[in-house]
N, C-alpha and C positions, 0 to 999 in steps of 0.2 A: 502493497498500500503507500507506503514511504517513496520509491521511486516512483509509482504510477504518478504520484502525486508531484515530484520533484520534476516529471517530465513536464505533466501541464503547467505546472507552476513558471518553470521557465521559460515553456512556448508563450505562455500570455502577459510573461512581461517583454518578450521580444515583440507580441502584437501590438501591449498597453506604449510601448514608448515607453516615454517620462509620467504619464500618468497614472501614480502609483494609486489612488482608488481603482482602478481596474482591475488590479493584478489578482485580486480574490475573486472576483466575479467574473474576470475571464477564466481563471482554474474550474472553478463551477462549470461554465459553459462546456470547454473542453472535455469535461468528465461526465457531463450527461448526455453532449454528444457521442462521444463514445458508450454511453450506454444505452444511448438509442437505439443505435446497429447492432450491438450486441445481444440484448434482451431477446429480440424475435428469431436470434441466432441458436439460442438456448431454446428455448420454447420449441424451435422446429426440430433440434436433436432432440430434447424430450418426448416428441410428437411423436417420431420415426421412433422411438424406444418401444412404447406403448400400443399397442394391436385397438387402439380407440380412433373411429375415424370421425372429426369434428365437422360440420359444415362450415361457409365461409365467415357466416356470420358471428358463431359460436369464436373462432376463432380470432377474431378481428377484436371484439371484446375483451377475449382473454388477453391481449397484446394492450390494449389499453388497459386495461386493469394492472397490467405490471407498471405500466408509464407511470400512471398517478401512484401507484406506491412508492417508487423510485423516485420518482420529479417533486414530489410532494413529502414524502417520508425521510428521503436522505440530504435535503439541501443543511438543514440546519445541522445535520451532525456532520455533514461533509465541513462546513464552515468551521466549523468546532475544532475539527481534527486539524485544518492548516494554521490555528492558533496553539493546539495542544502540543503538535507533532515538528512544531518553528521550523517549518515548512520556511519562511523567507531567511529565517538564518542559517538553514541550512544551503537556500540558494548562493548565499551570499560568498560560504566556502567552499562553491566547485570550483575548478581547475578546470577542467575541459567542461567549460558550459557549452559548445557547439555539437557534444557529442549527446545533450540533455534535450538542445533545442533540435537535433536530426532524430532523437528517437521521441521527441515529442508528434514531432511532424508524421513519421512514420504512423504514429499511434493513431493522428488525428486522419491520413488518405484509409490506412489498413483497416480500420473500422469497417466505413461504407463496403470494403474493397472483400473484408469477412463476412459481412452478410451478403452480400451478390452469391460470393461463392460458397455458403451454406446454404442462402437459396436453392442455388441449381442445385447443388447435390443431395439433399434431406426433403425438399416440398417436392418432386418432382418425385422419389420415391412414394410420398406421401402420398399425390396425386393416382398412382397406380394402385392403390388398396381395391377391393373393391367394395 
């Protein structure tokens, strides 16, 4: 968790420039963006393991339910973790900042790619069920 917070925080600082008030908000945005794409991938993986076929509407409602829980339930906890884990202090001590920003960018662009590949892999198998 510390590493993911550092990757997102370093990318947020880079995007925000000198606007310090956007560091935490940007970190939350990047983290929620990653969760937005990873959650459906996990749901599709779990549905591929279970031999239950859900309608498209039930699947959509299940995803919306997960997103509501994640985005409204985790935000306060996430902001507290930034302070508890002292992410800003750890950020200042990083020697290879470019590496953390690169990994942050890979997470940023990798999340939708992971979603697309998992959708193709799991959802195709899910639709072939009788």
